Backbone as CSV, one residue per row, in Angstrom:
resi,resn,N_x,N_y,N_z,CA_x,CA_y,CA_z,C_x,C_y,C_z
1,UNK,-11.801,-1.355,-44.563,-11.797,-0.635,-43.516,-12.768,-1.650,-41.922
2,UNK,-11.641,-1.792,-41.216,-12.675,-2.627,-40.358,-13.323,-1.329,-38.997
3,UNK,-14.514,-1.783,-38.811,-14.724,-0.882,-37.665,-14.329,-1.222,-36.445
4,UNK,-14.353,0.195,-35.853,-13.680,0.111,-34.130,-14.454,-0.455,-33.290
5,UNK,-15.476,-0.679,-33.309,-16.359,-1.376,-32.482,-16.720,-2.871,-32.653
6,UNK,-16.442,-3.925,-31.806,-16.957,-5.358,-31.997,-17.457,-6.159,-30.688
7,UNK,-18.103,-7.340,-30.820,-19.104,-7.671,-30.113,-18.006,-8.828,-29.076
8,UNK,-17.080,-9.676,-29.971,-16.347,-10.690,-29.308,-15.852,-10.203,-27.805
9,UNK,-15.991,-11.220,-26.742,-15.659,-11.284,-25.976,-14.511,-11.954,-25.133
10,UNK,-13.327,-11.862,-24.900,-12.366,-12.851,-24.417,-12.222,-12.883,-23.195
11,UNK,-11.574,-13.934,-22.583,-11.407,-14.270,-20.837,-10.392,-13.505,-20.212
12,UNK,-9.722,-12.791,-20.891,-8.274,-11.916,-20.314,-8.470,-10.915,-21.296
13,UNK,-8.134,-9.740,-20.521,-8.363,-8.407,-21.200,-7.389,-8.324,-22.442
14,UNK,-8.138,-7.489,-22.843,-7.404,-6.914,-24.384,-5.862,-6.014,-24.065
15,UNK,-5.105,-6.899,-24.983,-3.527,-6.608,-24.566,-3.331,-5.209,-25.434
16,UNK,-3.776,-4.386,-26.216,-3.477,-3.623,-26.849,-3.734,-2.552,-26.703
17,UNK,-2.773,-1.267,-25.754,-3.216,0.090,-25.701,-2.557,0.651,-26.886
18,UNK,-3.434,1.398,-27.601,-2.478,2.692,-28.340,-2.604,3.644,-28.296
19,UNK,-2.050,4.763,-28.732,-1.979,6.257,-28.493,-1.993,6.544,-30.114
20,UNK,-3.321,7.208,-29.530,-4.000,7.894,-30.667,-3.501,9.390,-30.325
21,UNK,-3.150,9.949,-30.818,-3.018,11.409,-30.547,-4.246,12.410,-30.755
22,UNK,-4.940,12.014,-32.053,-6.126,12.436,-32.465,-7.207,12.156,-32.128
23,UNK,-7.060,11.753,-30.484,-8.520,11.047,-29.479,-8.233,12.055,-28.797
24,UNK,-9.702,12.308,-28.251,-9.730,13.392,-27.074,-9.785,12.705,-25.776
25,UNK,-9.909,11.959,-25.579,-10.246,10.792,-24.686,-9.590,9.465,-24.233
26,UNK,-9.596,8.977,-23.034,-8.717,7.797,-23.169,-9.816,6.531,-23.174
27,UNK,-9.429,5.285,-23.746,-10.860,4.383,-23.608,-10.206,2.915,-23.312
28,UNK,-10.528,2.692,-22.286,-10.406,1.077,-22.180,-11.720,-0.059,-22.404
29,UNK,-11.114,-1.239,-22.838,-12.259,-2.266,-23.181,-12.782,-2.886,-22.103
30,UNK,-11.608,-3.140,-21.025,-12.157,-4.229,-19.968,-11.985,-3.804,-18.986
31,UNK,-12.925,-3.940,-17.985,-13.749,-3.434,-16.765,-12.328,-3.483,-15.424
32,UNK,-11.294,-4.425,-15.858,-10.393,-4.938,-14.549,-9.398,-4.388,-14.923
33,UNK,-9.250,-3.313,-15.684,-8.046,-1.874,-15.846,-8.325,-1.195,-15.082
34,UNK,-9.449,-1.016,-14.646,-9.903,0.206,-13.316,-9.907,0.407,-12.013
35,UNK,-9.666,0.917,-11.508,-9.259,1.073,-9.864,-10.595,0.923,-9.486
36,UNK,-10.535,1.343,-8.376,-11.767,1.641,-7.282,-12.304,3.307,-6.857
37,UNK,-12.035,4.006,-8.499,-12.693,4.785,-7.978,-13.383,5.011,-9.947
38,UNK,-13.685,3.601,-10.189,-14.500,3.098,-11.333,-16.073,3.452,-11.122
39,UNK,-16.624,4.598,-11.952,-18.017,4.865,-11.955,-18.991,4.696,-13.130
40,UNK,-19.887,3.803,-12.727,-20.865,3.779,-13.987,-21.684,4.596,-14.192
41,UNK,-21.220,4.864,-15.927,-22.059,6.254,-16.062,-22.975,5.624,-17.649
42,UNK,-23.660,6.299,-18.368,-23.697,6.052,-19.547,-23.797,7.237,-20.881
43,UNK,-22.978,6.903,-21.143,-22.658,8.238,-22.655,-22.188,7.111,-24.181
44,UNK,-21.232,7.975,-24.815,-20.806,7.459,-26.237,-19.265,8.455,-26.418
45,UNK,-18.976,7.471,-26.713,-17.706,8.231,-27.686,-17.906,7.883,-29.576
46,UNK,-17.185,8.747,-30.257,-17.414,8.365,-32.046,-16.496,7.942,-32.767
47,UNK,-16.584,7.376,-33.099,-14.888,6.473,-34.283,-14.642,7.825,-35.114
48,UNK,-13.961,7.399,-35.948,-13.469,8.419,-36.945,-14.401,8.387,-38.011
49,UNK,-15.646,7.556,-38.461,-16.468,7.551,-39.110,-17.710,8.030,-38.703
50,UNK,-18.012,8.598,-37.256,-18.961,8.800,-36.717,-19.739,7.873,-36.204
51,UNK,-19.502,6.732,-36.286,-20.247,5.630,-35.308,-20.174,5.565,-34.062
52,UNK,-20.937,5.562,-33.525,-21.236,5.706,-31.604,-20.825,4.356,-31.189
53,UNK,-20.311,4.457,-30.076,-19.398,3.027,-29.092,-20.107,3.820,-27.660
54,UNK,-20.638,2.465,-27.357,-21.733,2.939,-25.997,-20.208,2.947,-25.351
55,UNK,-20.584,3.837,-24.273,-19.791,3.945,-22.638,-20.307,3.681,-21.235
56,UNK,-19.797,2.586,-20.419,-20.844,2.586,-19.452,-19.844,2.832,-18.148
57,UNK,-18.966,3.111,-18.190,-18.149,3.509,-17.147,-16.990,4.501,-17.273
58,UNK,-16.224,5.206,-15.814,-15.044,5.770,-16.277,-14.378,5.428,-14.879
59,UNK,-13.063,5.794,-15.041,-12.293,5.993,-13.639,-11.275,5.778,-14.530
60,UNK,-10.175,5.645,-12.910,-8.314,5.841,-13.013,-8.005,4.582,-13.798
61,UNK,-6.834,4.658,-14.917,-5.993,3.083,-15.039,-4.476,3.525,-14.736
62,UNK,-4.162,2.326,-14.113,-2.449,2.357,-13.938,-2.641,1.048,-14.419
63,UNK,-1.570,1.344,-15.633,-1.201,0.387,-16.524,0.396,-0.160,-16.138
64,UNK,0.673,-1.654,-15.611,1.813,-1.782,-15.756,2.478,-2.393,-17.153
65,UNK,3.819,-1.279,-16.884,4.880,-1.385,-18.323,6.254,-1.559,-18.141
66,UNK,6.962,-1.680,-19.676,8.104,-2.213,-19.645,8.795,-0.838,-19.588
67,UNK,9.699,-0.684,-19.232,9.977,1.152,-19.373,11.257,0.847,-20.880
68,UNK,12.015,-0.379,-20.881,12.563,-0.061,-22.311,13.000,-1.638,-22.367
69,UNK,13.252,-1.933,-23.830,13.458,-3.176,-24.571,14.802,-3.299,-23.926
70,UNK,15.712,-2.937,-23.433,17.246,-3.082,-23.084,17.231,-4.088,-21.376
71,UNK,16.388,-3.300,-20.946,16.309,-3.883,-19.201,15.579,-4.885,-19.250
72,UNK,16.102,-5.671,-17.961,15.467,-6.711,-17.139,15.519,-6.549,-15.765
73,UNK,14.493,-7.495,-15.354,14.446,-7.534,-14.090,13.413,-6.268,-13.205
74,UNK,13.564,-6.216,-11.710,12.285,-5.577,-11.282,12.387,-4.301,-11.877
75,UNK,13.308,-3.567,-11.857,13.745,-2.379,-12.101,13.265,-1.525,-13.634
76,UNK,12.728,-3.203,-15.002,12.812,-2.569,-16.012,11.431,-2.915,-15.765
77,UNK,10.167,-2.450,-14.992,8.886,-2.111,-14.878,8.218,-0.932,-14.241
78,UNK,7.748,-0.285,-15.076,6.894,1.039,-14.943,5.587,1.107,-14.651
79,UNK,5.038,2.480,-14.502,3.358,2.603,-14.763,3.323,3.813,-15.437
80,UNK,2.030,3.820,-15.962,1.589,4.920,-16.567,-0.052,4.627,-15.925
81,UNK,-0.128,6.160,-15.733,-1.421,6.890,-14.909,-2.085,7.075,-15.471
82,UNK,-3.267,6.446,-16.425,-4.173,7.518,-16.964,-5.819,7.910,-16.282
83,UNK,-6.301,8.860,-16.265,-7.103,9.558,-15.968,-8.307,9.699,-16.289
84,UNK,-9.441,9.595,-15.714,-10.378,10.025,-16.624,-11.012,8.644,-17.718
85,UNK,-10.161,7.638,-17.654,-10.635,6.901,-18.920,-11.929,6.424,-19.458
86,UNK,-12.422,6.071,-20.375,-13.862,6.061,-20.217,-13.752,4.154,-20.601
87,UNK,-14.985,3.674,-20.162,-14.578,1.969,-20.392,-16.527,1.649,-21.607
88,UNK,-15.492,1.050,-22.435,-16.390,1.356,-23.916,-16.206,-0.745,-24.059
89,UNK,-16.873,-1.397,-23.341,-16.541,-2.784,-23.582,-16.589,-3.178,-25.304
90,UNK,-17.304,-2.545,-26.323,-17.434,-3.216,-27.553,-16.516,-2.227,-28.586
91,UNK,-15.329,-1.695,-27.931,-14.560,-0.653,-28.455,-13.373,-1.684,-28.651
92,UNK,-12.333,-1.655,-30.148,-11.718,-2.994,-30.623,-10.506,-2.928,-29.841
93,UNK,-9.856,-2.082,-28.892,-8.977,-1.716,-28.345,-9.211,-0.772,-27.553
94,UNK,-7.752,-0.832,-26.834,-7.791,0.490,-25.520,-7.126,1.287,-26.081
95,UNK,-7.327,2.813,-25.659,-6.657,3.995,-26.738,-6.318,5.001,-25.829
96,UNK,-5.381,4.681,-25.946,-4.261,6.205,-25.118,-4.319,7.474,-25.639
97,UNK,-5.407,8.261,-25.759,-5.771,9.841,-26.000,-4.782,11.129,-25.875
98,UNK,-5.437,11.944,-26.672,-4.284,13.374,-26.257,-4.059,13.372,-24.595
99,UNK,-4.794,13.434,-23.881,-4.841,14.220,-22.671,-3.555,13.122,-21.641
100,UNK,-2.663,12.216,-22.370,-1.671,11.812,-21.891,-0.457,13.113,-21.689
101,UNK,-0.837,13.859,-22.844,0.224,14.551,-22.592,0.026,15.847,-21.649
102,UNK,-1.170,15.665,-20.545,-0.937,16.329,-19.422,0.167,16.384,-18.219
103,UNK,0.126,14.814,-18.176,1.323,14.263,-16.981,2.585,13.491,-17.773
104,UNK,2.327,13.471,-19.165,3.812,12.176,-19.551,3.848,13.245,-20.819
105,UNK,5.472,12.623,-21.429,5.890,13.147,-22.715,5.832,12.116,-23.433
106,UNK,5.451,12.007,-24.855,5.464,10.967,-25.877,6.732,11.503,-26.842
107,UNK,7.842,10.315,-26.803,8.872,10.671,-27.784,8.887,9.858,-28.834
108,UNK,8.873,9.635,-30.116,8.787,8.834,-31.274,10.093,8.439,-31.969
109,UNK,10.093,7.370,-32.176,11.387,7.280,-33.044,11.111,5.604,-33.867
110,UNK,11.251,5.669,-34.259,11.062,4.085,-34.938,12.206,3.522,-35.460
111,UNK,12.777,2.768,-34.368,13.899,1.794,-34.213,13.363,0.482,-34.230
112,UNK,14.925,-0.500,-34.437,14.221,-1.982,-34.161,14.066,-2.284,-33.005
113,UNK,14.082,-1.830,-31.784,13.735,-2.270,-30.819,12.721,-1.582,-30.040
114,UNK,12.333,-0.623,-30.465,10.865,0.285,-29.776,10.442,0.955,-30.852
115,UNK,9.457,1.740,-31.105,9.169,2.791,-31.892,8.980,4.167,-30.488
116,UNK,9.307,4.158,-29.837,9.476,5.390,-29.039,9.195,5.094,-27.387
117,UNK,9.293,6.069,-26.599,9.489,6.114,-24.954,7.772,7.153,-24.809
118,UNK,7.366,6.974,-23.809,6.639,7.731,-22.945,7.546,7.947,-21.599
119,UNK,7.527,9.393,-21.072,8.397,9.717,-19.713,7.542,10.388,-19.444
120,UNK,7.532,10.652,-17.975,7.594,11.761,-16.668,7.378,13.317,-17.082
121,UNK,6.656,13.583,-17.584,6.802,14.943,-17.931,7.307,15.909,-16.722
122,UNK,7.628,15.492,-15.419,8.081,16.564,-14.153,9.800,15.768,-14.055
123,UNK,9.820,14.816,-14.296,11.614,14.377,-14.158,12.191,14.068,-14.873
124,UNK,11.666,13.895,-16.549,11.692,13.207,-17.664,12.252,11.319,-17.751
125,UNK,11.780,10.912,-16.133,12.344,9.057,-16.155,11.251,8.793,-17.085
126,UNK,11.823,7.547,-17.620,10.877,6.622,-18.676,10.016,5.738,-17.989
127,UNK,8.909,5.311,-18.350,7.474,4.488,-17.628,7.029,3.682,-18.530
128,UNK,7.324,4.177,-19.922,7.077,3.136,-21.010,7.682,3.080,-22.428
129,UNK,7.441,2.120,-23.028,7.905,2.178,-24.436,6.861,1.778,-25.619
130,UNK,6.796,2.113,-26.870,5.820,1.202,-27.795,6.753,0.154,-28.317
131,UNK,5.996,-0.853,-28.985,6.599,-2.205,-29.442,6.983,-1.447,-31.026
132,UNK,8.162,-2.507,-31.052,8.891,-1.650,-32.488,7.579,-2.069,-33.679
133,UNK,7.457,-1.158,-34.691,6.435,-1.838,-35.728,6.246,-2.710,-36.367
134,UNK,7.326,-3.375,-35.786,7.548,-4.827,-36.951,6.963,-5.380,-36.067
135,UNK,6.422,-5.332,-34.609,5.457,-6.369,-33.966,4.290,-5.814,-33.564
136,UNK,3.803,-4.857,-34.359,2.116,-4.215,-34.488,2.028,-4.341,-36.083
137,UNK,0.252,-3.605,-36.161,0.224,-3.797,-37.244,0.006,-2.042,-37.619
138,UNK,1.127,-1.693,-37.168,1.364,-0.047,-37.731,1.309,1.001,-36.329
139,UNK,1.007,0.753,-35.763,0.076,1.256,-34.213,1.338,1.677,-33.318
140,UNK,1.105,2.922,-32.096,2.028,2.781,-31.323,1.394,2.180,-29.709
141,UNK,1.608,1.255,-30.025,1.218,0.333,-29.122,2.064,0.082,-27.840
142,UNK,1.717,0.478,-26.456,2.349,0.125,-25.458,3.172,-1.260,-25.118
143,UNK,4.302,-1.469,-24.695,4.787,-3.097,-24.535,4.002,-3.180,-22.348
144,UNK,3.324,-4.028,-22.296,2.572,-4.363,-21.139,3.447,-5.277,-20.312
145,UNK,3.555,-5.128,-19.145,4.293,-5.897,-18.220,3.742,-7.046,-17.988
146,UNK,4.444,-8.648,-18.230,4.329,-9.935,-18.243,3.737,-10.035,-16.931
147,UNK,3.033,-11.271,-16.679,2.565,-11.763,-15.200,4.526,-12.277,-14.942
148,UNK,4.370,-12.201,-13.388,3.563,-11.360,-12.454,3.680,-10.249,-12.272
149,UNK,4.307,-9.423,-13.019,4.311,-8.012,-12.518,2.771,-6.864,-13.206
150,UNK,2.421,-7.735,-14.764,1.588,-7.266,-15.096,0.403,-8.506,-15.148
151,UNK,-1.254,-8.595,-15.690,-2.233,-9.121,-15.787,-1.549,-10.503,-17.426
152,UNK,-2.635,-11.388,-16.636,-2.143,-12.286,-17.959,-3.560,-11.685,-19.339
153,UNK,-2.765,-11.740,-20.393,-3.414,-10.698,-21.269,-4.247,-11.675,-22.675
154,UNK,-5.048,-11.531,-23.239,-5.895,-11.868,-24.085,-4.841,-11.774,-25.417
155,UNK,-5.390,-12.331,-26.636,-4.788,-12.496,-27.839,-4.443,-10.617,-28.469
156,UNK,-4.102,-10.827,-29.368,-4.240,-9.017,-29.907,-5.679,-9.277,-31.103
157,UNK,-5.949,-7.804,-30.818,-7.369,-7.712,-31.613,-7.275,-7.783,-32.804
158,UNK,-6.033,-7.648,-33.235,-6.037,-6.770,-34.842,-5.613,-8.468,-35.994
159,UNK,-5.957,-7.958,-36.626,-6.097,-8.701,-38.046,-5.107,-8.091,-38.828
160,UNK,-3.454,-8.719,-39.299,-2.487,-8.135,-39.928,-2.999,-7.627,-41.283
161,UNK,-3.953,-8.263,-41.821,-4.315,-7.986,-43.195,-5.714,-7.096,-43.841
162,UNK,-5.805,-6.474,-42.578,-7.136,-5.409,-41.995,-6.747,-3.991,-41.791
163,UNK,-7.191,-2.852,-42.089,-6.964,-1.858,-42.273,-8.002,-1.007,-41.206
164,UNK,-7.464,-0.581,-39.990,-7.883,0.128,-39.136,-7.639,1.798,-38.749
165,UNK,-8.676,2.394,-38.456,-8.491,3.763,-37.896,-9.003,4.216,-36.604
166,UNK,-7.706,4.090,-35.662,-8.111,3.964,-34.210,-8.318,5.536,-33.465
167,UNK,-9.542,5.838,-33.443,-10.071,7.171,-32.872,-11.462,6.842,-32.135
168,UNK,-11.216,7.836,-31.218,-12.439,7.897,-29.933,-11.775,9.527,-29.509
169,UNK,-13.477,9.891,-29.928,-13.932,11.530,-29.604,-15.046,11.461,-28.365
170,UNK,-15.163,12.422,-27.873,-15.595,12.199,-26.832,-16.563,14.030,-26.774
171,UNK,-17.369,14.361,-26.985,-18.464,15.428,-27.600,-18.214,16.312,-25.889
172,UNK,-17.982,17.407,-26.224,-18.024,18.772,-25.231,-19.227,18.292,-24.390
173,UNK,-20.349,18.161,-25.148,-21.284,18.174,-24.979,-21.825,16.832,-23.720
174,UNK,-21.273,15.572,-24.165,-21.409,14.663,-23.255,-20.396,15.024,-21.775
175,UNK,-19.168,15.621,-21.963,-18.004,15.468,-21.200,-18.747,16.590,-19.851
176,UNK,-19.398,17.294,-20.479,-20.168,18.295,-19.498,-21.182,17.826,-18.741
177,UNK,-21.984,16.883,-19.527,-23.402,16.482,-19.001,-22.560,15.147,-17.910
178,UNK,-22.181,14.805,-17.843,-21.302,13.496,-17.054,-20.631,14.468,-15.977
179,UNK,-19.644,15.766,-16.102,-19.345,15.866,-14.849,-20.751,16.798,-14.182
180,UNK,-21.605,17.212,-14.528,-22.386,17.257,-13.945,-23.364,16.238,-13.428
181,UNK,-23.436,15.636,-13.475,-23.954,14.169,-13.185,-23.398,13.890,-11.883
182,UNK,-22.347,13.249,-12.215,-21.084,12.819,-11.029,-20.984,13.944,-10.001
183,UNK,-21.403,14.984,-10.183,-20.838,16.241,-8.885,-22.472,15.988,-8.059
184,UNK,-23.186,16.017,-8.959,-24.537,15.656,-8.371,-25.002,14.332,-7.148
185,UNK,-24.138,13.515,-8.220,-24.343,11.552,-7.488,-23.753,11.832,-6.200
186,UNK,-22.217,13.083,-6.190,-21.668,12.737,-5.017,-22.259,13.772,-3.813
187,UNK,-23.138,14.519,-4.235,-23.662,15.617,-3.318,-24.765,14.505,-2.969
188,UNK,-25.737,14.184,-3.393,-26.849,13.065,-3.213,-25.626,11.752,-1.814
189,UNK,-25.145,11.405,-2.622,-24.125,10.188,-1.682,-24.534,10.674,-0.344
190,UNK,-23.853,12.081,-0.287,-23.813,12.334,1.590,-24.597,12.535,2.037
191,UNK,-25.650,12.660,1.630,-27.096,12.775,2.185,-27.829,11.305,2.042
192,UNK,-27.725,10.766,1.525,-28.375,9.367,1.044,-28.968,8.378,2.075
193,UNK,-30.574,7.731,1.915,-30.160,7.143,3.417,-30.850,5.651,2.610
194,UNK,-30.882,4.773,3.578,-31.855,3.320,3.200,-32.616,3.593,2.269
195,UNK,-32.770,2.588,1.180,-33.747,2.502,-0.221,-35.413,2.378,0.767
196,UNK,-35.989,3.359,-0.046,-37.334,3.293,0.352,-38.090,2.161,-0.031
197,UNK,-39.256,1.646,0.330,-40.143,0.865,0.196,-40.048,0.902,-1.837
198,UNK,-40.653,2.263,-1.995,-40.639,2.181,-3.622,-39.181,1.938,-4.619
199,UNK,-38.077,1.786,-3.948,-37.298,1.918,-4.298,-36.799,0.335,-4.491
200,UNK,-36.706,-0.359,-3.157,-36.524,-1.964,-2.709,-37.782,-2.608,-4.113
201,UNK,-39.138,-2.041,-4.319,-40.078,-2.714,-5.054,-39.359,-2.426,-6.653
202,UNK,-38.972,-1.395,-7.165,-38.074,-0.930,-8.312,-37.022,-1.819,-8.666
203,UNK,-36.152,-2.152,-7.611,-35.046,-3.086,-7.687,-35.845,-4.600,-7.814
204,UNK,-36.580,-4.963,-7.035,-36.673,-6.235,-7.268,-37.470,-6.593,-8.844
205,UNK,-38.044,-5.415,-9.427,-38.750,-5.763,-10.618,-37.478,-5.729,-12.147
206,UNK,-36.525,-4.741,-11.364,-35.329,-4.626,-12.532,-34.126,-5.739,-12.377
207,UNK,-34.044,-5.390,-11.031,-32.767,-6.447,-11.107,-32.749,-7.670,-9.850
208,UNK,-33.922,-7.754,-9.382,-33.646,-8.917,-8.251,-33.399,-8.449,-7.064
209,UNK,-32.509,-7.191,-6.656,-31.981,-6.802,-5.489,-31.212,-5.466,-5.534
210,UNK,-30.919,-5.129,-4.440,-29.513,-4.291,-4.127,-28.605,-4.538,-4.916
211,UNK,-28.158,-6.062,-4.242,-26.485,-6.757,-4.572,-26.154,-7.006,-5.929
212,UNK,-27.507,-7.320,-6.649,-27.232,-7.730,-8.022,-27.496,-6.245,-8.813
213,UNK,-27.993,-5.503,-8.432,-27.881,-4.272,-9.101,-26.586,-3.390,-8.769
214,UNK,-26.125,-3.311,-7.876,-24.733,-3.081,-7.273,-23.696,-3.898,-7.992
215,UNK,-23.531,-4.847,-8.117,-22.915,-5.581,-8.892,-22.718,-5.680,-10.368
216,UNK,-24.133,-5.214,-11.082,-24.163,-4.989,-12.005,-23.860,-3.465,-12.806
217,UNK,-23.243,-2.713,-11.824,-22.913,-1.331,-11.986,-21.104,-1.412,-11.396
218,UNK,-20.476,-2.395,-11.067,-19.643,-2.582,-10.672,-19.054,-1.650,-9.711
219,UNK,-20.275,-1.896,-8.116,-20.157,-1.664,-7.251,-20.059,-2.807,-6.115
220,UNK,-19.663,-1.890,-4.844,-19.930,-3.218,-4.085,-20.569,-3.153,-3.066
221,UNK,-21.328,-3.959,-2.429,-22.678,-3.830,-1.367,-21.956,-4.038,-0.016
222,UNK,-20.665,-4.098,0.229,-20.112,-4.048,1.535,-19.206,-2.564,2.113
223,UNK,-19.205,-1.592,0.599,-18.610,-0.864,0.750,-19.266,0.728,0.978
224,UNK,-19.520,0.975,1.957,-20.749,2.251,2.546,-20.692,3.376,0.934
225,UNK,-19.558,4.068,0.614,-19.393,4.957,0.081,-19.927,4.559,-1.569
226,UNK,-19.654,3.035,-2.093,-20.217,2.588,-3.345,-21.570,2.393,-3.093
227,UNK,-22.014,1.921,-2.029,-23.092,1.811,-1.627,-24.408,2.715,-1.903
228,UNK,-23.702,3.726,-1.373,-24.589,5.150,-1.261,-24.802,5.672,-2.692
229,UNK,-23.665,5.557,-3.284,-23.475,6.034,-4.636,-24.489,5.033,-5.625
230,UNK,-24.822,4.023,-5.346,-25.835,2.736,-6.110,-26.801,3.509,-5.584
231,UNK,-27.039,3.867,-4.387,-28.907,4.181,-4.304,-28.987,5.247,-4.728
232,UNK,-28.307,6.356,-5.124,-28.388,7.359,-5.797,-28.458,7.472,-7.396
233,UNK,-27.785,6.073,-7.895,-27.819,5.873,-9.132,-29.276,5.214,-9.157
234,UNK,-29.604,4.754,-8.435,-31.101,4.292,-8.478,-32.063,5.137,-8.556
235,UNK,-31.924,6.438,-7.329,-32.945,7.322,-7.418,-33.237,8.325,-8.757
236,UNK,-31.684,8.295,-9.547,-31.581,9.342,-11.454,-32.378,7.797,-11.882
237,UNK,-32.432,6.771,-11.944,-32.675,5.743,-12.739,-34.641,6.097,-12.738
238,UNK,-34.830,5.950,-11.506,-36.175,5.750,-11.391,-36.969,7.439,-11.945
239,UNK,-35.969,8.258,-11.047,-36.594,9.621,-12.104,-36.793,9.942,-13.816
240,UNK,-35.345,9.002,-14.297,-35.808,8.930,-15.768,-37.014,8.283,-16.199
241,UNK,-37.332,7.063,-15.320,-38.473,6.580,-15.300,-39.934,7.109,-15.240
242,UNK,-40.001,8.403,-14.356,-41.398,8.834,-14.075,-41.766,8.461,-12.633
243,UNK,-40.428,8.129,-11.639,-40.892,7.282,-10.614,-40.323,8.314,-8.812
244,UNK,-40.327,9.788,-9.511,-39.882,10.623,-8.123,-41.167,10.544,-7.182
């Protein structure tokens, strides 16, 4: 049985977005899938065997998809919006968890050209389909759009001769803790001022400067909201170090 985590990195994002009904959260392997609401956090998920996988951020992911194996042209592309996706760089593949059922319906059926569809729960319109089982290692893997409608993708992370258990569990205690942390950050960010001399010294010691700190957390120095969020994170980290 192969582990759910791995350390190998590729130049292009992992192409495998796998539906896992027994996972209570969505997980993305690559930072590039996330939008502007990406937020750095420190948390973890566990796999089927209870092994811990580090989480470094969360946000919204909009997946560019094919809606049908028989359609072509501009109208053949769709979009699946996944909310509160966790960013876990060492997870072996991207995971679409059970929360997708809040906004979409998953209709399964193993056919020659597909293994099922994802449809919008509001109007029933198709938004994606799963690759046929003959093209995967037995998982329900979403067919993503190719360039230019979608990004250039890396190789499949799966070995056809190996066995995998795709599963991600985010403990309720972590979910509650992170929700409280994000609420606290948002409150502090509204009133946060420029870095103090002590914060500048801490930044210089640990990161070199504010720009490098923000970049390491996926934030931009020229975005006022993200810069304020970064300063809030700095103060949280300094507090953990006993430097209130």
